[in-house]
N, C-alpha and C positions, 0 to 999 in steps of 0.2 A: 561949500562945494569947490571942487578943484577946477580951475580954468583950463579946459582941454586945449583951446586955441593957443593960450600962452605956453602950454606944455609943448605944442608943436613948434612954436617959434624958438623956444629954447633948444629943442632937440635937433632941429634941422637948420640952425643958423650957421651958414658958412659951410665950406667943404672940409674944414679941419676937424679936430677932435671936438666932441660935444662939450658945451659949456658946463662947468661945474657949479656956477652961481645959480642955485635953485631957490625957490621961495622958502623962507624960513619956517613957514607954517606947515610944510609938507612932513608927513611921517617919514621915518628912516627908510621903510621898505619902498615908498614911492620915489624917494630920492635915488634908490638903487635902480628902480625901473627906468627912471629918466636918464640915469648915468649910462645905461647900456646903449650901444650904438643904434639899435633898431626898435627901441621902445618896448621890448619884452625882456623879462628877467632871464638871464642865461641859466640853463640847467647845468647842474654840477658836472663839470668835465665835458659837456657837450657843446655843440655849435648851434647858433640861432637858426631859426627857420627862414632862410633867405635864399633867393635864387642866385645862380652863379653870376648874373649881371650885377646885382647889388653887392655881392660878396667881393668882387674885384675892386670896387670903389671904396670899401671900408678900410679903415686903418686899424692896426692892432689895438685892442682894448686893454685897459689896465685890469689887474686881478681884482675880482669883486668878492667881497666876503659875503657869506650866506646870511640871510636875514634870520632873526631870532624866531623861535617857535611861538613866542607870545605876541608876535606882530603879524597876524595873518592879513593877507590882501583881501579887501572887501570884494564881494562878488560884483557889486555895481560898478566898482572902479575897473575891474577886469573887463566887464562888458563895454565900458566906455573907451578903454584903451584898445580893445580888439579891432575897431575899424581902422586904426593906424596900420596894423598888420595886413588887414584885408586890402587897404589902399596900396600897400607895397607889393603884395603877392595876390593878385585877384584870381589867378588861375591855378596856383599850386598849393594854396593854404589849405584847401579842403581835400587834397589827395592823400590817401593813406600812406603812400610811399615816402612822403615828405613830413609825416608826423612821427613823433617819438613813440616807442612802444608803450610808454607809460600812459599815453592818451588813449590807447586801445583798451578801454576798460571792459568792453564786452568780451574781449578774448581772454583777458587775464584775471578777471574778477573771481573771487573765491566761490561765488554762487553760480557761475556760468560755465558751461562746458563747450569746447570746440565742436565743430561739426562731426569729425571722425569719431570722437569719443561719445558724442550724443547718439550716434548710430548704434553703438554697442550697449548703451545704457537705456535704450528705449524699452517700452513695455513689451513689444513683440520681439521674438528672437530674430537674428539675422537669417538670411536665406541659406547661406552655405559658408564653408570655411574660406572660400576665395574672398567673399565680402569682408569677413572678419580680418583676414590678413591685410587686405587693401585698406581698411579703415585704420587698423593699428599702424601700418606703415605710414599712412598719410598723417596721422596724429604725431608720430615720432618725428617726422620731417618738420611738421609745423612747430612743435615744441623746440626743436633744434634751432630753427630760424628765430623763434621768439627769444631764446636765450642769447643768441648772438646780438639781436637788436637791443635787448635789455643791457647787455654789456657795453654796447656802443653808447647807450644813453648814460650809463653810469660813469664810464671812463672818458668818453668823448671819442670823436673820430680819430682813428689811427693812434689811439692810446690804449695801453694795457695796464695790468696791475703793476708792472715795473715802473711806469711813469707815475702812478699814484704813490707808490712807496718812495720814489725819489723826491716827490713833491712834498709829502706830508711827514715822512719818517723823521727827518732831521729837525724840523721845527718842534715836533712833539717831544723828541728826546731832549732837546735843549730846554723846553719848558719843564719837563719832568726833573731834569737836573737842577733847574733853578728853584723849583718848589719842593724839592726833596721828596718826590713821589717815585716809588720803585716799580709799581705795576699798574697797568691800565686795562686789565682783562676782565673788568666787571663794569656794568653800566653805571652803578652808583659811584665808582671811583672816577670814571670819566667826567660825570656831572659835577662831582666835588672839585675836580681839578679845574673845570671851566669856571666855577664860582670863585675859586681862589685866584685864578688868573684875572678875573674881572675886578678883584679887590686891589686898589692901588697900593694899599699898605703891604700886601704880600708880594705883588709883582708890579714893577715899574720899568721893565726893560722893553725890548722890541715888541710892539703890538701885533706884528705879523704872526708871531708864534701862536698866541691865543686865537687869532682869527683863523689860522689854518686848522687848529684843532676843532674849533666850533664848526667850520665849514665841512670838514670830513665827517664829523659826528652827525651833523644834520643830514648829510647825504646818506649815511648808513641808516639812520632812522627813517629816512624817506623811502628807501628801497626795501628795507627789511622790517617786518616780514611781509608787508602788504603786497608788494609787486612780485614776490617769489611764491607766496602761498598758493596762488591760482595754478601755477605750473607744477608745484609739488602735488596738489590734489589731482591734477591731470595725470601726472606720472603714477600716482596711486591707483587711479581708475584704469590706466593702461595695464598696470601689473595685475589688477584683479581680473581684467579681461583675459590676459594671457594665462593666468592660473586656471580660469574657467574653461577656456577653449583649447589651449595648446597643451594637451595632456598626452601621456605616453600609453595609456591603457595597460599598464604593466604594474604588477604588485610583486615586489622582490620577495616578500615573505610567503606568498601563496603560490605564485607562478614559478615554473621551472626557469632555468637560466637561458636567456636569449641576449646575446652580446649587445646588439644594437639597442634593444629596448632598455636593458639594464644601464648601459652607458648614457642614454638619453635621459633616463629617470634621475641618475646621479647629477647630470648637468642641470636638469630642471631644479633640483633641490639647491644646488650651489648658486644658480642664477637668481632664484627667488630670494635666498638669504642675502646675496650681494645687493640686489635691487632694494629690498626692504631696509637694509642697513643704510644705503645711500639716501633713501627717501626720509627715513627717520632722522638721519644726521642733518639733512637740509632743513627739516621741520623744527628740530629741537635746539639747534645751535644758538639761535638768537634768544630763545627762552632761557637757556643756561647762562647766556651773557647777561640777561636781565636779572637773574636770580643768584646763582652760585658762582658764576664766573666761568671762563673757558681756559683750557690749556692746549698745548700743542698736540697732545695725544688725541684730542677730540677732532682734529682737522683731518682732512684727507691726506694721503701720503705725499702727493706732489706739492700741496700747499704747505704742509709741515716742513718738507725739505726746503722749499723756497724761504720760509720764515727763518729757519736755522742758518741758511746761507746769508740772508740779509740782516741777521741779528735783530729781529723785531719780535722775538718771543714775548716781550713785555707789552707790546701794543698790538695784540692779535686782532683787535676789532677792525684794523685796516684791511684784513684779508677775509673777513666773514662773508662778504658778498661773493668774492672769488671762490671761497670754499663751497658756498651753496650752489653756485653755477657748476662747479666741478662735480659735486655729488649728483646734480640733475643730469649732467652729461654722462656720468658713469652709469646711472640707472638707465638712461636711454640707449647707451651702447650695449648694455647687458640685454635689454629687451629686444634690441635689433638682432643680436646673436640668437636669442631664443626664437624669434620669429623665423629667421632663416633656417635654423635647425628643424623646426616643426614643419616647414615647407618641404624639406628634403627627407623627413622621417619616413613617410610612407614609401618613398622610392627605395630607401635603404632596406626597409623591412621586406619589400618586394624582392630585392636582390637576395636577401638572406633566405627568403622562402624558396627561391629557385635553387640556390646552393643546397639547402636542406633536402629538397626533393631529389637532387642528384645523389647526395650522400646517402639518402634513405634507400635508393635503388641499389647502391653498392653494398650497403649493410644487409639488405635482403638476400643478395646473392651469397655473401659470406655466411650468413646465418643458415641458409639452406644447405650449404656444404657441411657446416658444422653439425647440423641436425642429422644429416645423412651419416656422418661419421659416428655420431653418438648412437644412432640406431644400429649401425653395423657392429660396433663394439659391444653394444648391449646384446645383440643376437649372438655374437661370439661368446660372450660370458655365459649366456643361457645354455648354449650348446656344450660348452666345457663343463658347466656344472652338471648337466644331465649325464655326460660321459663319466664324470667323476663319481656321480651317484651310482651309476651302473657298475663301474669297476669296484667301487667300495663294497657293493653287495657281493660281487664275485669273490673279492679277496676275503671278506668275512666268512663266506661259505667254504672257502678252501683252507681256512686257518686250521681246522681240526685234521683235515686230510694232509696238510703239510707236516704236521707232527708225526702222523703215521708214516708218511713217505720218508721223513728224516730217519725214523727208527728202522724202517725197511732198508733204506740205503746203507745205514751202518751195518745192519745184519748181512746184507748181500756183500758188502765190501769185506767183512770179516770172513764170510763163507768163501768168497773168491780167493782171499789170501790163503786160507787153509787148504783150499783145493790146489792152489799153485804150489804150496809147500809140500803137500802130499804127492803131487805129481813129480816134483823134483826129487823127493825121497824115494819114490817108487822107481824112478829112472835110475837112480844110483844103485838101488837094490838089484835092479835088473842087470846093470853092468857088472855088479859083483858076481851075480850068478853066472854070467858069461865067463868071467875070469876063473871062477871055481871049476866050471866044467872043463876048461882047458887045462887046469892043474890036475895032477894025479892024486894029490893028497888033500882034497877038499873035505871039510867036515860035513856030515849029513845034517840037514835042518828040516823042520816040518814044512816050511814055506818053500815052494818050488818056483821054478822059473815061469812056468805056465800060469800059476796063480798071480804072480806079480804082474805079468804081462796083461792078464785079463783085467786086473784092478786098475792098472795104468790106462788101459783102453777105456774102461768105464769112466774114469775120472776125466779123461780128455773129451769124452762124449758129453758129459754133464757140464763142462766148463763153458762152452759157448752159450748154453741156456742161461747160466747164472750171469754171464756177461750181458746178455740181452735183457735180462730182468733188471740188472743194475742200470743199464743205459735207459731203459724205459722209465725207471723211477727217477733217474736224474733228469730226463726230459720233462717229466711232470714238475719236478722241482724248479727247473729252469723256466717253465711256463709261469709258475707261481711267482718266481722272482721278477720275471718280465712284467707281470700284472702289477706287482707292487711298485716297481720302478716307473711303469707307465702312470700309475696312480699318483706317485710323487711328482712326476713331470707335469701331469695335468694340473695338480695343485699349484705348482709354480706358475704354470701358464695362466691359471685363473687369477692368481695374485697380480701377475703382470697385466692381464687384461683389465682387471678392476682398477689398477693404477692408471692405465690408459683411459679407461672410461671416466675416472674421476677428473683427470686432466681435461678430457674432452668436454665433460659437463661444466667444469669451471670456465673453460674458454667460451663455451656456448652461453652460459649464464652471463658472462661478462659482455659478450656481444649482444645478448638480448637486452641487458640493461642499457647499453649504448644505443641500441635501436629504439628502446622505449623512450630514452631521453630525446633522441632525434624526433621521434613521433610526437612527443609532447611539445617540443620546440616548434615543430611544423604546425601543429594545431594552434599553438599560441600565436605564431606569426600570421597564420591565416585569420585568426580572430582579430588581431590588431589591424590587419589590412581591412577587414570588413567594417570595423568600428571607425577607422580613420576615413574611409572612402564612402561610408554610408550616406545616403541623401538626407536622412533625418538625424545625423550625428549632432549638428549644431542645436537643433531643437531639443534633443535629449540632454545635452550639456546645459542648455539654458534653463530648462525646467528640472534639472538634477534627476532625470529619470535613469533607471538602471540600464546598462548595456548587457545584452546576452543574445546568443544565437538560439533561435527557436529550435527546440529539440524535436527532430522528426521521429516518427514512430519507427522503431527498429523492425527489420525484416523478421517475420515469424513471431513478433510480439503479440500477445493475446490482446484482443480488442475488448471493448465494453460488451457485456452480455446482451444488452439491449440492441447495440449495433449489429452484433452477429445474428440475433433473432430477426431483426428487420431485413437483413440481407437475405436470409434463407426464405423468409416469407415473400419478399418482393420477386424472387426468382421463380416461385412456385404458385403464387396466388392467382396469376393470370387476370381474367376479367372479374374475378370475385373481389378485387380490391375495393370496389364501390360498396358492396355489402359489409366488408370489413371496416371501412371508414365510418359507415353509419352506425356500427355497433361498438365502436371504440368509445371509451369514457373520456370526458374532457373536464379539466378543473383549471380555472373556473368554468362553469357550465356554458356550453356553446349550443345555441338553439338549433332546432331542426332546419329552419330556413337558412341559417348561416352555413350549416353543414352541406345542404344541397347546393348553395352558392359556391362553396369550396369545390364540390365535385364538378360543377360546370366549369369552373376556372381550370381545374386540373385537366379535364378532358380537352378544353380548348388549347391549353398550352402544350399538351402532349399529343396533339392530333397527329403529328408527323413522327413522334418518338415511339419507342417500343413500349409494350404493355408493362414489362418489368420496370422500366425506367419511370413510367407514370406511377406505378404502385409504390416505388421507392420515394417519389416526390410526395405522395400522399402520406406515407409514414413519417417523412421528415416534417411535413406540416403538422401532423398530429403531435410529434415530439416538441415542436416549437410552441404550440398553443396549449398543450397539456403539461402543466408544471410538475405533475407527479407521475410522469410516464415511467413505466416499468414493464418487465417481461410478463408479469402476471396478468396485466390488462390485455396484452396480446393473446395470452392463452385463453382467457375468458371470451374474447371476441371470436377467436377461431372455433371455440366450442359452440358459440351461438350460431355461426354460419355453417357448422357441421363439416369443418375441414380437419378431421382427425388425422389425415395423412400428413398434413403440414405440421400439425402439433407434435406428432411422433418425431418428425425430422428435427424440429426445434429442440425438443427435449433431448434427443440423442446428441445433437451438436453442443448443447450447453453442459450436459453431464454424461459423457461417454462411459460405457461399461468398462469395468476393470477386467483385465485379462485373467482367466482362470487357468491354473497350471494343471495339466493332466499328469497324474503320477506315472502312467504307463507310457507317456510320450517320451522318447529319448531326448534328454536335455543336451544342450550344447555344452561342450567341454569348455570350462573357463580357462582363459589364457593365463600364463604365468604372471607373476607380479611385475608388470612393466608400466611405463608411463602411459596415461590414457591416449596421448596422441600417437603412440607407437603401436597401439593395438591393431589398427587396420593393416599395417605392414606385417605384424606377426601372423595375422590370419592368412595373408597372402603366402607367406613362407610355409605355413603349415599345409596349405593347399598344394603348394609345389612339392612338398615332401610326400604327401599322399599320392599324388600323380606319379612321382618318380618310383615310389615303392610298388604301386600297382603295375608299372611298366616292367620292373625287374622281375616280378612274379610271373 
């Protein structure tokens, strides 16, 4: 047994540095314990658990090499040395704030979960999303503090990775240079180098270099992976909770495009990949170091950059702890962004919904204008086509007459020309007769002056008639030409109107598509809002239940025939509902006493209600207790109580008669081929035309 009193005398003899003359029978690890200023082995890079009063009186200690793995401290010796610490720090030794994070095994053990994470992983679902966000935020903050405490334990107070690299990089490089070893990025290589450095035949230089390598390797093995695995599993649990509860309710493949939802879904995918990559890197780096070795590409970007700047790519195990902490911090920062975005997601969707509603109102106004334009252009095309058809019939009917009129015109023109030539010739003959009569030696002719004058008079009398006939024929031909030109003009107008109608329909279809997209986006935003703000959203997400809006029955939609029959009967049965209830069939069988008890209960509950409401309650109870309820059972019961009047109404409501067309009844004229939604406008225009025609008559 070790003399504890003797140990105290050696440890606290004088105010100077502790005596190094220790009993020769002590093991090496107990000598290190006794060599420390306060009786406890110093944690790697950390400061001992002392109060500020004791710390001011202590002197700087010498560098202590870590004990070997094959020299564990016995539990009984630890317990015996523990009272020394309790004697020095009776009030602070048991406080959690003055203990190292490594001692908090309940918080970082691989099988234990913190309080915030335990709330999300319990058997019952959380109450609402507020509790989920609070638990996740609390756990993220707790893990961030634990990472900071673990780093202080690993590096020491006010020390960082820079201090560790400055302390250990040079000795390890010198040792590698002496032993002709090029790479220490694998556990087996580091252990082999430690064995070679312990061999005096291979290495007989400065013993501080092997001690530094052994110290830092022991520290790495102490912290990795045991003290990191608990935090890694907690990060994985947080990520699973975020994946389960912080969802966008948006499917890019099935749903229409909604900017906020699509962007948030893309962010979720990216955040999930980054967090999973960080967690996997923090979990697998030490495994790769133990098996295949590590490279700079396996490290995080900041740590890899630091290694390249410090030229320690051959001794990457120095930064494995820093890389694990960096990955954990990256995962926590990504999950913090995810949590904040999910908290604001519903607000952004609500703003989008308000903007979509305003845009929808504007689109409705534009669409109404375009529909009216299409309707007016369609009516214009129909009117032009009707006019074109009428003129086409008239032109076709006048085609034969046109040929006759053309021939008659040519004949009259020739006749008129002949008459004008004949009149001109007769007038010359008449003038000749006048000159001969004045001359003494005129030759006698059979034609006399009087005959020429009479013929000339007759021709002049007939000439206006021929001129009028020619003018009448030409007027008819002009009318025909005007009809043909009008027909051609209407044809051109029809083509222009059709082009205008085509453009108007294309613009209307485009606006209708835009309106349909806005309508779908509005419905999607409303659905997302309902899902995100629903009181049972967390429960459905916890139990993986489907989300969906209950479809309400559309207005005018046909109900179940049994419901319609019950509605008709309840409004007309009056006080005979008692007899009807007694004569209805029940399956499974319901006894007479039970039926009478039901009638009494219905009468008592409906004492202040109307008879029709009580009758409806009786039929609802019958449907509830009769597993095979159908309309035929109601028909048979109505026949038993001799209510044929109600039976006829029920049959008429369930199967109304088809309309018989009377061949002698004037049928309504079918409208021209227009769009179904324009038929009411067309009928109004037809009615206006009829009223206007009757007023003109």
